[in-house]
VEXDREN-2710 file (C-alpha; in Angstrom, 1 decimal):
% VEXDREN-2710
k/r/px/py/pz
1/MET/-25.4/-14.5/-7.4
2/SER/-22.2/-15.0/-8.9
3/THR/-18.9/-14.3/-6.9
4/GLN/-18.3/-11.3/-9.3
5/ASP/-21.6/-9.8/-8.7
6/ARG/-20.9/-10.4/-4.7
7/ALA/-17.5/-8.9/-4.8
8/ARG/-18.9/-5.8/-6.1
9/SER/-20.8/-5.2/-2.8
10/VAL/-17.8/-5.8/-0.5
11/ARG/-15.3/-3.3/0.4
12/SER/-11.8/-3.4/2.2
13/MET/-10.6/-1.2/4.7
14/THR/-7.2/-0.7/3.0
15/GLY/-6.8/1.5/0.0
16/TYR/-5.2/4.8/-1.2
17/GLY/-6.3/7.4/-3.5
18/HIS/-4.9/10.9/-4.9
19/ALA/-6.1/13.7/-7.0
20/ASP/-4.7/17.1/-8.4
21/GLN/-6.2/20.1/-9.4
22/GLU/-5.0/23.5/-10.5
23/HIS/-6.9/26.6/-9.5
24/GLN/-5.9/30.4/-10.1
25/GLY/-2.2/29.7/-10.1
26/TRP/-2.5/27.1/-7.3
27/ARG/-1.8/23.4/-7.5
28/LEU/-3.8/21.4/-5.1
29/GLY/-3.0/17.8/-4.5
30/ILE/-5.4/15.4/-2.2
31/GLU/-3.8/12.3/-0.8
32/ILE/-6.0/9.8/1.1
33/ARG/-5.0/6.3/2.6
34/SER/-6.9/4.1/4.9
35/VAL/-6.3/1.0/6.8
36/ASN/-7.9/-1.1/9.2
37/SER/-10.1/0.4/11.9
38/ARG/-13.2/-0.7/14.4
39/PHE/-14.7/2.6/13.5
40/LEU/-14.2/5.4/11.1
41/ASP/-11.1/7.4/12.7
42/LEU/-10.1/10.4/10.3
43/THR/-7.0/12.5/10.4
44/ILE/-6.8/15.6/8.2
45/LYS/-3.5/17.2/7.4
46/ALA/-3.6/20.6/5.7
47/PRO/-1.7/24.0/5.4
48/GLU/-2.8/26.8/7.8
49/ASP/-4.0/28.6/4.6
50/VAL/-6.5/26.2/4.1
51/ARG/-7.6/25.0/7.6
52/SER/-10.9/26.8/7.3
53/LEU/-12.1/24.2/4.8
54/GLU/-11.2/21.2/7.1
55/SER/-14.8/20.8/8.2
56/ALA/-16.0/20.7/4.6
57/LEU/-13.4/17.8/3.8
58/ARG/-14.3/16.0/7.2
59/GLU/-17.8/16.0/6.0
60/LEU/-17.4/14.7/2.6
61/VAL/-15.2/12.0/3.7
62/GLN/-17.6/10.9/6.4
63/SER/-20.5/10.8/4.1
64/ARG/-18.6/8.2/1.6
65/LEU/-16.6/5.9/4.3
66/ALA/-18.3/4.2/7.2
67/ARG/-15.0/2.3/8.8
68/GLY/-11.0/2.7/8.5
69/LYS/-8.5/4.7/10.0
70/VAL/-8.1/7.5/7.2
71/GLU/-5.5/10.2/6.6
72/LEU/-6.3/12.8/4.2
73/ARG/-3.6/15.2/3.2
74/VAL/-3.9/18.2/1.5
75/ASN/-0.8/19.5/-0.7
76/LEU/-0.8/23.2/-1.7
77/LYS/1.8/24.9/-3.9
78/ARG/1.9/28.1/-5.7
79/GLU/2.3/27.5/-9.3
80/GLN/2.4/31.3/-10.5
81/THR/4.1/34.3/-9.1
82/THR/2.0/37.4/-9.0
83/GLY/4.2/39.5/-7.3
84/THR/2.2/39.6/-3.9
85/ASP/4.4/37.1/-1.9
86/GLN/5.9/38.4/0.9
87/LEU/7.8/37.0/4.1
88/ASP/6.5/37.5/7.5
89/ASN/9.4/38.6/9.8
90/THR/7.6/37.8/12.8
91/ALA/7.3/34.1/11.4
92/MET/10.8/34.0/10.4
93/GLN/12.0/35.0/13.9
94/ARG/9.9/32.3/15.5
95/PHE/11.6/29.9/13.1
96/ALA/15.1/31.1/14.2
97/ALA/14.1/30.6/18.0
98/VAL/13.2/27.1/17.3
99/TRP/16.1/26.2/15.4
100/ASN/18.5/27.9/17.8
101/GLN/16.8/25.7/20.6
102/ALA/17.1/22.8/18.5
103/ARG/20.9/23.3/17.8
104/ALA/21.4/23.8/21.7
105/ALA/20.2/20.3/22.0
106/VAL/21.9/19.0/19.1
107/PRO/25.2/20.7/18.5
108/ASN/25.9/19.2/15.3
109/LEU/22.6/20.3/13.8
110/ARG/23.2/21.9/10.1
111/ASP/22.3/25.3/9.3
112/PRO/19.0/25.8/8.0
113/GLY/18.4/26.2/4.2
114/LEU/16.3/28.4/2.2
115/GLY/13.6/25.8/1.9
116/ASP/13.6/25.0/5.7
117/VAL/12.7/28.9/6.1
118/LEU/10.0/29.2/3.5
119/GLY/8.5/25.8/4.6
120/TRP/7.9/27.2/7.9
121/PRO/4.0/28.0/8.4
122/GLY/3.5/31.6/8.1
123/VAL/6.6/32.9/6.7
124/ARG/5.3/33.1/3.1
125/ALA/2.4/35.3/3.4
126/THR/0.3/35.9/0.3
127/GLU/-1.7/39.2/0.1
128/ASN/-5.6/38.8/0.1
129/PHE/-5.2/35.0/0.1
130/ASP/-8.7/33.6/-0.1
131/ALA/-9.4/30.0/1.0
132/GLU/-13.0/30.1/0.2
133/ALA/-11.7/30.9/-3.5
134/LEU/-10.2/27.4/-3.6
135/ARG/-13.2/25.6/-1.9
136/PRO/-14.8/24.3/-5.2
137/ALA/-11.4/23.1/-6.6
138/LEU/-10.2/21.5/-3.4
139/LEU/-13.5/19.7/-2.8
140/ASP/-13.5/18.6/-6.3
141/ALA/-10.0/17.1/-5.9
142/ALA/-11.1/15.6/-2.6
143/GLN/-14.2/13.8/-4.1
144/ARG/-12.0/12.5/-6.9
145/ALA/-9.6/11.2/-4.4
146/VAL/-12.1/9.6/-2.2
147/ALA/-13.6/8.0/-5.4
148/ALA/-10.1/6.6/-6.2
149/LEU/-9.8/5.3/-2.6
150/ILE/-13.2/3.5/-2.8
151/ALA/-12.1/2.0/-6.1
152/ALA/-9.0/0.7/-4.5
153/ARG/-11.1/-0.7/-1.3
154/GLU/-13.4/-2.4/-3.9
155/ARG/-11.1/-4.0/-5.8
156/GLU/-9.3/-5.4/-2.7
157/GLY/-12.9/-6.2/-1.5
158/ALA/-13.2/-8.6/-4.4
159/ALA/-10.4/-10.8/-3.5
160/LEU/-11.6/-10.8/0.1
161/ALA/-15.2/-11.7/-1.0
162/ALA/-13.7/-14.6/-3.1
163/THR/-11.8/-15.9/-0.4
164/MET/-14.7/-15.8/1.9
165/ALA/-17.0/-17.4/-0.3
166/ASP/-14.6/-20.4/-0.8
167/ARG/-14.2/-20.8/3.1
168/VAL/-17.9/-20.6/3.7
169/GLY/-18.5/-23.0/1.1
170/GLN/-16.0/-25.4/2.3
171/MET/-17.7/-25.2/5.9
172/ARG/-21.4/-25.7/4.4
173/THR/-20.1/-28.8/2.7
174/ILE/-18.7/-30.1/6.0
175/ALA/-21.8/-29.2/7.8
176/ALA/-24.2/-31.2/5.2
177/THR/-22.0/-34.1/5.1
178/LEU/-22.0/-34.5/9.1
179/LYS/-25.7/-34.1/8.9
180/THR/-25.9/-37.0/6.4
181/GLU/-23.8/-39.2/8.8
182/LEU/-25.3/-38.1/12.2
183/PRO/-28.2/-40.8/12.4
184/ALA/-25.6/-43.6/11.9
185/VAL/-23.0/-42.0/14.2
186/LEU/-25.7/-41.8/17.0
187/GLU/-26.6/-45.1/16.5
188/GLN/-23.4/-46.6/16.6
189/THR/-22.6/-44.5/19.9
190/GLN/-25.6/-45.6/21.6
191/ALA/-25.0/-49.1/20.6
192/LYS/-21.5/-49.0/22.1
193/ILE/-23.1/-47.3/25.3
194/THR/-25.6/-50.0/25.8
195/GLU/-22.9/-52.8/25.5
196/ARG/-20.6/-51.2/27.9
197/MET/-23.5/-50.6/30.4
198/GLU/-25.0/-54.0/30.1
199/ALA/-21.5/-55.7/30.4
200/ALA/-20.7/-53.5/33.7
201/LEU/-24.0/-54.6/35.1
202/GLY/-23.6/-58.0/34.4
203/LEU/-26.7/-58.6/32.4
204/VAL/-26.6/-62.0/30.7
205/ALA/-29.2/-64.1/29.6
206/GLY/-30.9/-66.4/32.5
207/ARG/-29.2/-64.5/35.4
208/SER/-31.1/-64.5/38.5
209/GLY/-30.9/-63.1/42.0
210/ALA/-30.7/-59.5/40.9
211/ALA/-32.8/-56.7/42.7
212/ILE/-34.3/-56.0/39.4
213/THR/-34.9/-58.4/36.5
214/ALA/-32.7/-58.3/33.4
215/ASP/-35.5/-56.8/31.3
216/GLU/-36.2/-53.9/33.8
217/ALA/-32.4/-53.1/33.8
218/ARG/-32.2/-53.1/29.8
219/GLU/-35.3/-50.8/29.9
220/ARG/-33.6/-48.4/32.3
221/ILE/-30.4/-48.6/30.1
222/ARG/-32.4/-47.9/27.1
223/GLN/-34.0/-44.7/28.6
224/GLU/-30.5/-43.5/29.8
225/VAL/-29.1/-44.3/26.3
226/VAL/-31.7/-42.2/24.8
227/MET/-30.9/-39.3/27.1
228/ILE/-27.5/-39.6/26.1
229/GLY/-28.1/-39.5/22.6
230/MET/-30.2/-36.6/23.1
231/ARG/-27.5/-34.8/24.7
232/ILE/-24.9/-35.7/22.0
233/ASP/-27.2/-35.0/18.9
234/VAL/-25.7/-32.0/17.3
235/ALA/-28.4/-31.8/14.5
236/GLU/-29.2/-28.2/15.8
237/GLU/-25.9/-27.0/15.7
238/LEU/-25.1/-28.1/12.3
239/ASP/-28.5/-26.3/11.1
240/ARG/-27.5/-23.3/12.8
241/LEU/-23.8/-23.4/11.3
242/GLN/-25.4/-23.8/7.7
243/SER/-27.8/-20.9/8.6
244/HIS/-24.9/-18.8/9.6
245/CYS/-23.2/-19.6/6.2
246/ASN/-26.3/-18.4/4.4
247/GLU/-26.3/-15.1/6.5
248/VAL/-22.5/-14.6/5.5
249/ASP/-23.6/-14.9/1.8
250/ARG/-26.3/-12.7/2.1
251/LEU/-24.1/-9.9/3.7
252/LEU/-21.7/-10.1/1.2
253/ALA/-24.1/-9.7/-1.4
254/SER/-26.2/-6.9/0.4
255/GLY/-24.2/-4.0/-1.0
256/LYS/-24.0/-2.6/2.6
257/GLU/-21.4/-2.2/5.4
258/ALA/-21.3/-5.6/6.8
259/GLY/-18.0/-5.7/8.8
260/LYS/-19.7/-5.5/12.0
261/ARG/-22.3/-7.9/11.4
262/LEU/-19.9/-10.5/10.1
263/ASP/-17.7/-10.1/13.2
264/PHE/-20.6/-11.1/15.2
265/LEU/-21.5/-14.1/12.9
266/ILE/-17.9/-15.3/13.1
267/GLN/-18.3/-15.5/16.9
268/GLU/-21.6/-17.6/16.8
269/MET/-19.9/-20.0/14.1
270/HIS/-17.1/-20.6/16.6
271/ARG/-19.4/-21.3/19.2
272/GLU/-21.2/-24.0/17.2
273/ALA/-18.0/-25.5/16.2
274/ASN/-16.8/-25.6/19.8
275/THR/-20.3/-27.4/20.8
276/LEU/-19.9/-29.8/17.8
277/GLY/-16.5/-30.8/19.1
278/SER/-17.4/-30.9/22.8
279/LYS/-20.8/-32.7/22.5
280/MET/-19.7/-35.6/20.0
281/VAL/-17.5/-38.4/21.1
282/SER/-16.8/-39.5/17.6
283/GLU/-13.2/-39.1/16.2
284/ARG/-14.8/-38.1/12.9
285/PHE/-17.0/-35.3/14.4
286/SER/-14.1/-34.1/16.7
287/GLN/-11.7/-33.7/13.5
288/ALA/-14.5/-32.2/11.5
289/SER/-14.9/-29.6/14.7
290/ILE/-11.0/-28.7/14.1
291/ASP/-11.3/-28.3/10.3
292/LEU/-14.3/-25.8/10.9
293/LYS/-12.4/-23.9/13.5
294/VAL/-9.4/-23.7/11.0
295/LEU/-11.9/-22.3/8.3
296/ILE/-13.6/-19.9/10.9
297/GLU/-10.1/-18.5/12.0
298/GLN/-9.4/-18.0/8.3
299/LEU/-12.8/-16.3/7.8
300/ARG/-12.1/-14.2/10.9
301/GLU/-8.8/-12.9/9.3
302/GLN/-10.6/-11.8/6.2
303/VAL/-13.5/-10.0/8.2
304/GLN/-10.9/-7.7/10.0
305/ASN/-10.5/-6.0/6.6
306/ILE/-14.1/-5.6/5.4
307/GLU/-15.7/-2.1/5.9
END
């Protein structure tokens, strides 16, 4: 699968969408934005007049998004005057009481304007306001706003997928190269260990008087070196690392929410890279372990943005 095909399956958790709708003299505006979050954290901000429709909006968003800190804001404005607008005296009195209390705490507070008064919840009451009549238009606008948000998240997801594919490709190349070099590195390491142990035991040709013969000592050294070779053999770690790389590619191409699963894979990749660095005494493998950790950390940064 090409990078372009893969990218269409990936969504970022960051994006913005909006939509407007006119209905029976009202202008409805829906704004929705999202940023990173481990789970879906949805906040809806709507005027009191349409608060009864909040559950429908929440259900709509939850059916389309899986992760992200999401804020949906509803803007409601009267486009036409029908002569039914009234001012609620009780609401205005509450506004005056709150403003006077604020003025007592902040003596230099300016006098309120007409916009301040009219913007206070409940001041502008509309006779026979029917929130249910706005439901179809409001949900239609919300659908379009969510679609715009998803499109934005998919566009950013395309960039994330391309970056991740590049890092995974580099990791796969490193693992494949190390797998090819591993037999020679193991042989060299075992040869060095054998030489040092023989030198430490003073095994030289023709030496006599030892508790065991030179051949017996060399056989024991050979057995020990084989055991050491098994302990430092990282073939399994390299195989698992390549398997994890394949799984990342599969998840990016699956078309499903992959963020949480990718989080887990990143942890497993880091574990294999750590083991690779700790088991092998080869400078070449130690440097490769560091290079892999850098790439894995770059992957982790990208995964934090994926839905």
